[in-house]
C-alpha positions in Angstrom: 146.8 116.8 98.7 146.9 114.8 102.0 144.0 117.0 103.3 141.7 116.1 100.3 142.4 112.4 100.8 141.5 112.6 104.5 138.3 114.6 103.7 137.3 112.2 101.0 137.9 109.1 103.2 135.8 110.8 106.1 133.0 111.6 103.6 132.9 108.1 102.3 132.9 106.6 105.8 130.1 109.1 106.9 128.0 108.1 103.9 128.5 104.4 104.5 127.6 104.8 108.2 124.4 106.6 107.3 123.4 103.9 104.7 124.2 101.2 107.3 122.0 102.9 109.9 119.1 103.5 107.5 119.1 99.9 106.4 119.8 98.1 109.7 116.6 96.3 111.0 117.6 94.8 114.4 114.2 95.1 116.0 112.0 94.9 112.9 109.2 92.4 113.8 108.6 89.7 111.3 104.8 89.8 110.7 103.1 86.9 108.9 103.0 87.2 105.1 99.6 86.3 103.8 99.9 83.7 101.0 96.2 83.2 100.3 92.7 83.8 101.8 89.6 82.0 100.6 86.0 81.3 101.3 84.9 78.0 102.7 81.2 78.4 102.1 80.7 79.8 105.5 79.7 83.4 105.7 81.1 83.7 109.3 84.9 83.3 108.3 87.5 82.9 105.6 90.6 80.7 105.8 93.9 82.5 105.8 97.1 80.7 105.0 100.3 82.7 105.9 104.1 82.3 105.9 106.0 83.4 109.1 109.7 83.9 108.4 112.3 82.6 110.9 114.1 84.8 113.4 116.1 84.2 116.6 113.2 82.6 118.4 110.9 81.1 115.7 111.5 78.7 112.8 110.0 79.2 109.4 106.4 78.2 109.5 103.1 78.1 107.6 100.1 79.1 109.7 96.5 78.5 109.0 93.9 80.8 110.6 90.2 81.6 110.5 89.8 85.3 109.5 86.5 86.7 110.8 84.6 89.6 109.2 85.3 91.7 112.3 89.1 91.5 111.7 89.8 88.9 114.5 91.7 85.8 113.7 91.8 82.3 115.3 94.9 80.1 114.9 93.9 76.7 113.6 97.4 75.3 113.3 101.0 76.1 112.6 103.5 73.9 110.7 107.1 74.6 111.5 109.9 74.2 109.1 107.9 74.7 106.0 108.3 77.6 103.6 106.2 76.8 100.5 102.5 76.2 100.0 102.2 74.0 96.9 98.5 73.6 96.9 95.3 73.4 99.0 91.8 72.1 98.6 88.7 71.7 100.7 87.6 68.2 101.2 84.3 68.0 103.2 85.0 69.6 106.6 88.7 69.5 106.2 91.4 71.5 104.4 94.1 69.5 102.7 97.4 71.4 102.2 100.6 70.2 100.5 103.7 72.0 102.0 107.3 71.9 101.2 110.5 72.4 103.3 113.0 73.8 100.8 115.7 74.8 103.4 116.8 71.3 104.4 119.5 69.4 102.9 117.0 66.9 101.6 113.9 68.8 100.5 110.6 67.3 101.7 107.0 67.6 100.7 104.1 66.6 103.0 100.4 66.4 102.6 98.5 67.5 105.7 94.9 67.5 106.6 93.3 70.0 109.0 89.7 70.0 110.4 88.2 73.5 109.8 84.5 72.9 110.4 82.9 74.8 113.3 81.7 72.7 116.2 77.9 72.2 116.1 76.4 73.2 119.4 
C-alpha cells in the first residue's frame, strides 16, 4: 500500500515536471504582432502597424513601419506604453492614429500624427 502511494506520487511529480518544462518559455523572443497593414497609394511600400509585448527590457509599444515589397522594413516610430490601436486614417502626407494605454491605473487615449511621405529628391 505504501509502495503504491510513493509510486503514484512520483508519477504525478514526473508528469508535472514534464508539463512545466514543455510550457516554460524563458528565452522565447517577443516578436511584433502585426495589427494591420495597408496601402498608402504608393506602390513602393505599405504601412504596417504592430504591437510589441513587454518583457524585461522593453515596455509595451505600438510600432509603425514602412513594409517594402522586397520584405525589408523601415521603422517610422514607436510609441511606448500603448497596447491598443483604436483607429487610423491617412490625412494628406501623414498618418493619424488613436492609441490607448489600458495598463495604467488611469487609462488614457491619445491622438498622434506621423509623417509618412517619402522625401522628394
